[in-house]
N, C-alpha and C positions, 0 to 999 in steps of 0.2 A: 424419820428424824426429824429431830429439834435443833434449827439451826442457832450458831452463836452468834456473839455481837461482831468477830472479827473475822473466822476462821470457819470454815462451814466444811465439815467432813461427808464424804460422800462414798457408799459401797458400793461397787459397780462387780458384780459376781465376787471374784475373790481378792479384786484388787480396794485398798482404801487409800481416798484420795482425800488430801486437803486443800481446799481452795480458799485463798485469802480474800476479806469481803473488797478489798482494794483492787481488785482487776479493771485495766482499761479495757479488755475487751468484753465482760459484762456490764461496765458502766455503757458502754456503746450498745449492744445489743436489749439490753432490758426497756430502751427504751419503744419497743416496738413488744405489741401482741403477742406476734409469732415466736420471737427471740425468749419472751418471759415462757412463753409454753413450753420450747425448746430446753428451757435451763430445767424447770422442771419435771421433763421427761427425761433429762440426764441425771438428775439426780433419782431416779426411779429405777430398781431393781427390777429387771422384766426378761423372758424369754421368747424366743421367735416361738416356741411350742410349748406345750405341756408337757411335765414328764409321763411315760407312760412304762408300762409292766408288762412283756409278755410270758406268762410263765407256763411250765408244763411242770411234768413230774419229775423229771432230773433236771431241770435246765431253766433260770430262768434269765431273762434280757432285759434289765432296764437299759433304756432311752433314755440320754441326759441331753437337751439341748445346749450349743456354745454359740459363743460369739453370734456373727449375725445369722448363720444359717446353718453351721456344721451341728452334726449329731457325735457325742461320744456315747459309749457303751459302757455296762459294766455285764459282764457274762458270769453268771452264778452255777457253782455246781451246788446243786441243795442235799445232796448228801451229805457232804463234806465240809459244806460252808466256805469252801475258797472258791474265789475269784480273779480274773483279769478285767483288766481296764483297756478298752479298745482307743486309740488314738484321744489318751487323754489329754485336749489342750487345754482345762480349765482342771488344776489339781485338788482345787478347794469344793467345786461341786463334786467330783469323783469320791475325796474324801467323804462330804458329807452323805453320799449315797452308801456307801462303805459302813459308815456307823447306822445309820438307818437301818440296812437290811443285816446289820450283825453279824458280818460276813468276813473273812482273813483275805488280804489283795495281796498276791504273789507276783502276778505277772503284768506285763503290758506288751501288747498287741499292735504292732505299730504298722500301719497299712502301707507309709509312702513317708518321705523323708520333708514333705513339704510343711511349712511352718504351722499353719492352722492344723495340723494332725500330729506331728511330732514337736510342736514347742512346748508342752508341759512335763516332758517328760524327765527334764531335770530337775524341775520342781517338785514333781510326786516322789521322784528317787529321794531328795531331802526330805519328804515327808515320812516315807516308808523304808528307809533303808534295806538293802539288801533284795530290791523286784530283781526279778527277772526282765527284761528290756530285749522285746524280739521283733525282727523286722528283716526285711531284704536288702536292705543299703546301708552303706557305710556313712552315708551323710546322716542317720537318724541319730537323733542327739540322743547319748546315754546308752546306747544300744553294748547290751553285753553277750548278745548271739546275735550272729544274722542267719538266716535261714532260707532256704529256696526251695525249690518246686518239690514236693512228695514228702516235705519233713512231718512229721506229727508230737504233738506234744498233748500229755496229760493232764487235765486238769479235775482231781477227781476224778469220777467215771465218766467225766467228758473226754471225748478225743477229738483236737484239733488238729487239721490237715493244712498244710501250709500249699497253697496253688500259687505261681506264680504268672502275673500278669503284667508283663512291662506292654507301656505306651506310653499313659500317662506320665510315667516316669520308669526310670530302666530297670528299678528294685521293686516295683510295684508287689506286694502280695497280698491275697485275698485268703481269709479263713475259713475254711469248711469243717462246722462243728457237727457230732452227731455224740449220741448219748449212749449206753448199753442196751436202753429197753429201747432201739430204734424208735425212738421218736420222731416227731418232724424235726429235720434238721435247720441248720441255719449258715445262712455264709456272710463274712463281713466283707464289702466289698470296695470299700474307702470310695475311690475316684475314677474306679475301673468301670463299676455298672450302678447308673441311679434309676430310680424309676421312671422307665419311659424314656432313658437317655445312657448317654456315658461320657465319660471324660475328655479333658480336649486332648488332642496328640502332642503332650510339650515334648518328648523326649522319645517318642515311636514313630511307628508309620503305621499304614492302613493294615499291612500284613500281622501285626504284632497284637492291633487291636481286633481283628477276627479271632484270632487264635484264642486270643482271652475270652471271648464274648461267645462265639460260636463253639470252639475247640473244646475249650474248659468251663467257662460257666452254664453253657447250655445243655451241657453233657450229666449235669449234674439232676439229681432227682427233682421232678416238677413239683414238689410242693415244698422243697425246699424253701425255708424263709429270708428276702432280701434284706439286709439291713446295710444301708450304703454312708456315704458322709456328709451328704449335704439334702436340706429341703429345696431341693428343685423341682418336683413335679409338676406342679400346673404349669409351668413353663414350657417345661419337655413334653409337657400332652398338647399345647398349644400346638407347638412345632410337628409333634405326630399326626394330628389333625388335619395339619397344611400337607404331608407327604401321603396320609391314606384319608382322603375326606369322609368315605363312607362306610370304614373301620366302628362298629357296634362297640367292641373292647374299648375302642378310645373314648368314645363318647358315655359310656357308663362309668369309666373311671375318672373321666374329667366330672361328671356331675357328683359322685362320691369324694373326689378330692375338695371341689370346691367347697361341699359340705363339711369336711373334716377340717379346712385352714377357716373356715368361719366361726367354728370354735376352738381356733388356737390349738388342734388336736394334729399330730403330726399322720404323714400320709404314708409312714415307713411302718411295719416292712411291706413288702410287695412277696409274690413268689417267682420263682423263676418259670413256672409255667404259666401265669402271667404276662409276667414280660415277654415270653415268645408269642402273646398275642397282640401286644400294644406298643411295644417299644422297638421303633423303627431301625435301632443298630442291631437288634436281634431277628430281626426281621429281614434283612440284605439278601434272603433265598428266595422273598417270597416276589412275585409278578408286579403288585402294586406300587413296592417300593422302588425295585428295579426300573419302573415305568419312569417314576418320580425322577430318578435319578439320570436315569438315560444308558443304564449298563446292563449289560448282560449278567460280568462278572460282578460276586458278591462283593471281592475283595475290592476292587475298583469302586463299588456304590459305596463303600463307607466314606471315604470324605466327600463324595458329592451329595451325600444323604445330610450329612454334616449341616446344620442350622450356620448361616452367615453372622461369624461372631467379629466384636472391633479385636484388633492385635490386643494384647494385654504383656506387658513386660512382667514375665514372671517373679515375686518378690523371693524367692526362695534361696538367691544370692547374697542377700543383704542379712546382715545380722539385726536382730531386734535391738540392739544400741542405736545402729546407723539410720536405722528405717524411722523409726518413731520422731524423733526430734527435728530430723531433714525434712522430712513430709509434711508436719506439722507448720514448722517454719515457712517453707514454699509454698503451703497452701494457703497459709493469711496474707503472705506478701503478692501473690500471682491474682489473688480475687479482688474486685472490688467490693466494698463493704455491702453496697445491696445482696450481691451474692452470698454474702459470707452470713447473712442475717437470715438468707432461705436456706442455708444449707447447715447451720450453725449446729444442729442437733446430732446429724451424722457425723460430723467432720469429729466435733468434740467426742464423740462416742466413740468414735474409731481412734483416736488422739490416745484417749485412755485406755481402753480395751487391747490395746497393744503393745503395752511396756511388758517385758516380758516380767519384771518382779512382781512377787504374790502380794507385797505390802509396800507400796509404793507413795510417797509423800510429795506432793506438785503443790509449791505454794507462787500462786501469781498474785505480785504487789503492783498497784497506783491505786489515787483515791475515788472512792466511791461515793456519789451523792447520797446528801445526808436522805433522800426522798426511795432513791432505790433500796439503801439499807434497810429504811423502814418497812419495804413490801417486803424483802425477805424476813427480817425479823418477826412478821405477822404473825407466823404460824408452823406448819409442818409440812414437809416437802416429803414423800414417802414413795 
């Protein structure tokens, strides 16, 4: 993009932001090389992973990275060219993929109500009126049909079975997809099952997570591909290696995953069979995991197997309108400027990307020095 004399237009994902060349924040931040680099990074549209397509005869799944580490998915029936969007937090990215694939979007499959999974539903329904928005929780935005365990949905020749997996949230649904030709099935697990990990017990208990992981998901065919909601694989495998240091499957998966991330490629999907080999939360019945947790009872092992994590206040009770300006203003006031310089890229990027509006205009005003303006106007920021 070419910078204008006073107002710079930045496109981040599907949000367009106009920033005045008179911001006091930029005036201070551009005094350091680190902050200058951060500003350039802010102006650069990028994704945490490359887009990948997993294709079979009847079914195609397109992985669409979103936000900091989320994954959205486009599920396509190759015969009818009908498609469903799974957890479409960035509507414009979904629409771009729909247009590139030449398919018709009919359905939104929402795994749970958290904003980074259902926050794009309203925007996508505005872009494509009449969409069926499915999920297992009344808190899901734009919900048109509440589903529960065992419900089945048809998408062309594809059959989508709803699996009720409460724990991360009380209304969490996984979607198990099969085709008429009995090809390799797929399951979209949201924040219940990750590669080598599982979601936090925000609204549930160990019994519910055990039921979800062991009695529901582990009972699926072992060749079922697992498409989860986040790119957490490397950290999950580090913890898995701590639980089972002699597990060769964990070591092999770590080598492969690091190679993938070095190329900016996703580590998704895995399979149910693989998860049973290296995921400690799917292996709570194994002696090595029980030895680590100090519990023979696999249900009691689950919370004791979970890696220590800082207490995080859930963002699900705050509306986007309240969340973004308050967090940004509080952050600027609370931190010393030296800390703000060091974290400028993370804070600005989180601030801009968390606005719910699809075409947001934000203008910050106060004078810029002539030297800083000359630097910004000297070329392109891509």
